[in-house]
N, C-alpha and C positions, 0 to 999 in steps of 0.2 A: 271740926271733925277731920281726922286723918285716918289713913288706912292702917289698921292694926295688924301686926304680924310679929313673929319671933323666929330667930334663926338659931341653929346649933353653933357651937364654938368654932366649927370649921366653915361657917357661913352659909350652910344649906338651909333652905326654908323648912321650918319646923311646923308652924301653923299659921293660918291666915284667917281673918274674920271677914265674913260677907258684910260690907258696909251698909247694905240696905236692910238685911234681916237680922244681923247679929249672930248668925250661925257660924260656927268655927269648923274649919277643915283641918284635920291633922294629917300630915304626910307620914305614912307608915309603910312597913313591909308586910302588913297583915295579908295582903292578897297573894303573897308568894307561897302560902301554905296550899297543900293539895286539897282539892274538893272531893268530898265523899259521894257527890252526886255523879251519876253516870252521864257521860256526854251524849247528847242527842244528835243523831245524824239526820239533818233535815230532808235528805233525799230518801232515807230509809233503804230497805232491801227490795222494795216493790219494783216491778218492771216499769220502764218508762211509759208515760201516757202516750196514747196514739193521738194523731192530729184531731180526729173526730171527738175524742174525749176532752181535749182542751177547748174545742169549739163548743161543746156542750156546756162547759163551765161558763164560757162567755155568754152563751144564750140565756143563762140564768142570772147574769150580772146586770143590775139596773143601770150601771154606769157605762156599759159597753154600747157602741153604735148599734142601732137597730132596736134598742130597748128604751128609747126616749120616753115612750108612753108609761114606763114603769116608775118614773120620777114625778115629782110635783111639776107644775108648769114652768117651762124654761123661761128665763128672763134675759139671758145673754148667751151668745155663742161666737166663737172666732172661727172663721172658715178661710184657710189659705187659698191663694190663687190656684186655679186649675185643679181644684180638689173636689171630690164628691162626698167628702165627710168633714166633720168639724175637727178643729184642733183642740179647743177647750169649750166647755159649756157650763152654765151656772143655773141654779134653781134654788128655791127655799128648801131648807132642811125639813124633812118630814117630821123630825122630832127636834123642836127648837131647843137649843142649849140654854137660852134664857127664856122663861115663860113669857108668852105674848102679853100677859097682863102687866108685865114690867116694862113694856115698850109701846104703850099706847094701844094695845090690842092688835098690833101688827107683828108678824113673824120676822125678826131681824137676824135670823141665823141662816146663812147661805152656804151652799156647797158648790165648789168650783172643781169640776173634773179636769185634771191637768193634761190628759192625753187620751185618745181613743184606745190606746193599747192596754190590755189587761196583763199580758205576759210579755216577757222579754223575748227577743228573737231566739229561736232554737229551743224554746222551753220544752222540757220533758217531764216536768213535775209541777204540781200545784204551788210549790214554794218558789218557783222560778218566775216571780212576778216582775212586772215593770216597776221602776222606782224613779224618784224625782231626779237623782243625780245623773241618770242616763238620758235625760231629756235634751241636754245641750243648753249652753248659756243663753242663746237667743230665744229658745222655746221657753225657758224659765222666765225670761224677761216678759214674755207675753203673759205667763201665768201671774207674775207680780203685778203687771198693769191691770189685768182683769180683776185681781183681788182688790186693788185700790179703787177700781170703779165700783165694786160692790160695797166697799167701805163708804164711798161717796154717796151711794144710794141709801145706805143705812143712816148716815149722818144727816141726810135731808129730813129725816123723821125728827120733829122737835122733841119727842120723848126719849131719844137716844142721847146718852151722855158720853159714850165712848165706844170705840171699836177696836178689836184685835184681829189680826190675821193669825190663824192657828193651823198647824200641820201635824198630823200623826202618821207615822209610817211604820207598819208592822204591828202584829198582834200584841207584842210585848209593850208597845207604846200606848195601847188602849184603842187602836183603830179597829172599828167594827166592819169596815169594808176594805178588802185588799186592793181594789183598783185605786191608783194614785189620785188623791184629791186633797183640796185645801178647804178650810172653813174660814168664813168671815163672820164674826159674831158681834152684834150690837147689844148694848146694855143700857138700862134706864138709870143706872147709877155708876159712878166711876169704878172700874175694876180695881180691887184692893191692891194688887202688886204694883200697878201703875201709880196709884195714889201714894203708896209708900215710897216708891222711887222719887216721885216728885217732891214729897215732903222732906226727904233726906237731902235732896239737892238744893232745896231752898235754904237749908241750914248751912250747907257747904257747897257753893256753886263750883268749886274747883275739884270736887270729888272725882268726877269721871276722868279729868285730866290726871289726877293722881293714879287712878287705876291704869290708865294707858302708859304712864311712865313706869309703873310697877311691871306691867306686862313686857315692856321693852327691856327693862333692866334685868328681868328674870328670863329673858329670851323666850317669852311666850307669844310674842307678836309674830303673826304669820304673814300678814300683808297690810300695806297701807296705800291708799290711793286718794289723793286730793282731800285729805282730812277725814277719810272714812277708813276704819280699822277693823281687821279681823284678828282675834287673838284667842288662845286657849285660856279658859277661865278656871282657876283652881278653886273658886268658891261658887260654882254653879250648883244646880239642883242635884245633878248626878256627877259621878267621877269624870266622865268624858263630856265636858261641856265647852262650848265655844260662844263667843259673843261677837256681833258685828255692830259697830257704833259709828254713826255719821255725826261728827262734831259740828257740822255746818248746817244741820237741819234741826229745828226745834218748833214743830207745828203739828197740826192734825194730819192724818194720813192723806186726806184729800187735798191738802195744801202743799205737799212736798213737791219741790221743783223736779220736773221729769228727769233732768240731767243728774241730779243728786240721787234720785230714786234708782236710776239705771246703774250708777256706781255701787249703790247699796245692794242691789239685786245681784250684781256680779260677784261681790264678796260673799254674800249669803250662799250663792250657788257654789262657790269654792269650798265653803264649809261643808256643804252637802256632798260634794265630791270626795272630801276626806273620809266621810262616813259611809259613802256608797249605799249599799242596800241594807245596812244595819237598821234595826228598829230605832226610831228617833222621834223627837218632837221638836218643833220650834214655834216661837211666838214673837210676833212683831208688835212693838209698842211705839206709839207716837202721840205726843201731847205737847201743847205749848209749855215751855219750862223744862222739857226733857229732850235730850238728843234722840233722834230716830235710832232705834236699836232693835236687835233680835237676840233672843236667848235660844241656843241650839243645844239639845241634850241627846246623847246616845243612850239607849236603854238596855243594851245587851252586855255591858261591863258590870262585873259584880261590885257591889258597894255595901257599906255598913253604916247605917245611920243609928247613932247611939245618943239618946237623950238630946236630939236636935243637932248633933254634930255629925260630921261626915269624915270617913277615913278615905283618903285619896292615895292610891298606890304611887309610890315615889317614881316608879319606872315610867308612869304616864308623863310626868313632867320631863323626864330625860328624853322622851321620844318625840317631843313636840318639835 
């Protein structure tokens, strides 16, 4: 199997096929047309919220400090030195993403609150929320380590066949809670996208190397560090998609070497910095036979999915 694509007579990329799903992305100018929808001003015309109004929102948020009793029983927290509050905390999801009957009767869906902050500094509107890219790389490294610890806890359950780390940021991404958080989800059977990736790589073990060479050739490569790569993906689930791939790690999440995980975390955080506070999701996949990797998707760019194909605005490629 090889990466399928076609170019125009001038050498520009015309379309490229997702080697794992077969979906085709066509590069077009369709997104240059004007939208008939009215733009929404997220701040609106309302007067700025007062400090006590922001505090009232935090008092109602189950993920804010002081409201620990509003969540399920805590199983983990990180407390920095000389601090009177936690930095991160984790507990089982009140609403399991995978039914407990599928994981030996145990809830293997966990929530990891990434920060005690609900709003960003100087917030004057409910939309001025804290977001993951503002945490700092060292704080995000703590988040990643805690997520892997939760994965290890889940994988200790003999009924669990696989685990993913899942992040949703923003209402448009499907997040139901505005406070920054990450999910770690165990399943009783292999996750279908991971099984598909693994099956395709078994047919062509060089495929991801072909993808990386393609990304570098098309100037989509953003960063490389000791065999770990961050690149813009023209065949992601959404038009603004990125991937982080560690070519030197091929194992379960709980078996990744800490040094490799730290490099991976830094490049994943760099992708989040590119997207900032935009609605996004990312998912971390790790299995023997697969390189450790993450798919990152921005959710606020317009896209057009037609019969399973995707139209990618050409200007997105030019701005990478």
